[in-house]
C-alpha positions in Angstrom: -12.2 2.3 18.1 -8.6 3.0 17.1 -7.8 -0.7 16.8 -10.8 -1.3 14.6 -9.7 1.6 12.3 -6.2 0.2 12.1 -7.6 -3.3 11.2 -9.5 -1.7 8.3 -6.3 -0.1 6.9 -3.6 -2.8 7.7 -4.1 -6.5 7.3 -1.5 -9.2 7.8 -2.2 -12.5 5.9 1.3 -13.7 6.2 4.0 -13.7 9.0 4.9 -10.2 9.9 8.6 -11.0 9.5 8.0 -11.5 5.7 9.6 -9.1 3.2 10.5 -5.7 4.4 10.1 -3.1 1.7 11.4 0.5 2.2 8.3 1.9 0.5 5.9 0.4 3.1 6.4 3.1 5.8 5.6 5.9 3.3 2.6 4.0 2.0 1.4 3.4 5.5 1.7 7.1 6.3 -0.3 7.9 3.1 -3.0 5.5 4.2 -3.2 7.0 7.7 -3.3 10.6 6.3 -5.4 9.8 3.3 -2.8 11.2 0.9 -2.6 10.5 -2.8 0.5 8.7 -4.0 2.1 8.6 -7.3 3.6 5.2 -8.2 6.2 4.6 -10.8 6.8 8.4 -10.3 9.8 8.6 -12.6 8.4 6.4 -15.4 6.3 7.3 -18.5 3.4 5.2 -17.1 3.2 7.0 -13.7 -0.1 6.6 -11.9 -1.8 8.4 -9.0 -3.5 6.1 -6.5 -5.7 6.7 -3.4 -4.1 4.2 -0.9 -6.9 2.7 1.2 -5.1 -0.1 3.0 -1.9 -2.2 3.0 -2.0 -6.0 3.0 0.9 -8.4 3.8 0.1 -11.7 2.1 2.0 -14.7 0.9 3.2 -12.7 -2.2 4.5 -9.8 -0.1 3.1 -6.3 0.5 0.2 -4.9 -1.6 -1.5 -1.5 -1.5 -5.2 -1.3 -2.1 -6.3 1.7 -4.3 -9.7 3.1 -3.2 -10.7 3.6 -6.8 -10.1 -0.1 -7.6 -10.1 -2.1 -4.3 -10.7 -5.4 -6.0 -7.2 -5.2 -7.6 -4.5 -4.8 -5.0 -1.2 -3.5 -6.4 2.0 -5.3 -5.4 4.3 -2.8 -3.7 7.2 -4.4 -5.6 5.5 -3.2 -8.8 5.1 0.4 -7.6 8.6 1.5 -8.5 9.5 4.9 -7.2 6.7 6.6 -5.1 6.1 10.2 -4.1 
């Protein structure tokens, strides 16, 4: 059961050794704890998301917002998070 739950939240569509991003551990923790996250926290266009899952694909890490799961957000575009 635990493995199935992890599979729903974390998906690897590219080699795991691909791009390491320092924001990924914090986002993974938010996914596990079901915490809200503010992306681009220090910018005028800050946005609060509901992280549902993380995906590592050919373009790098993406976070899936539960409110708009069809449009994953590249972690590289998240800027500062809190």
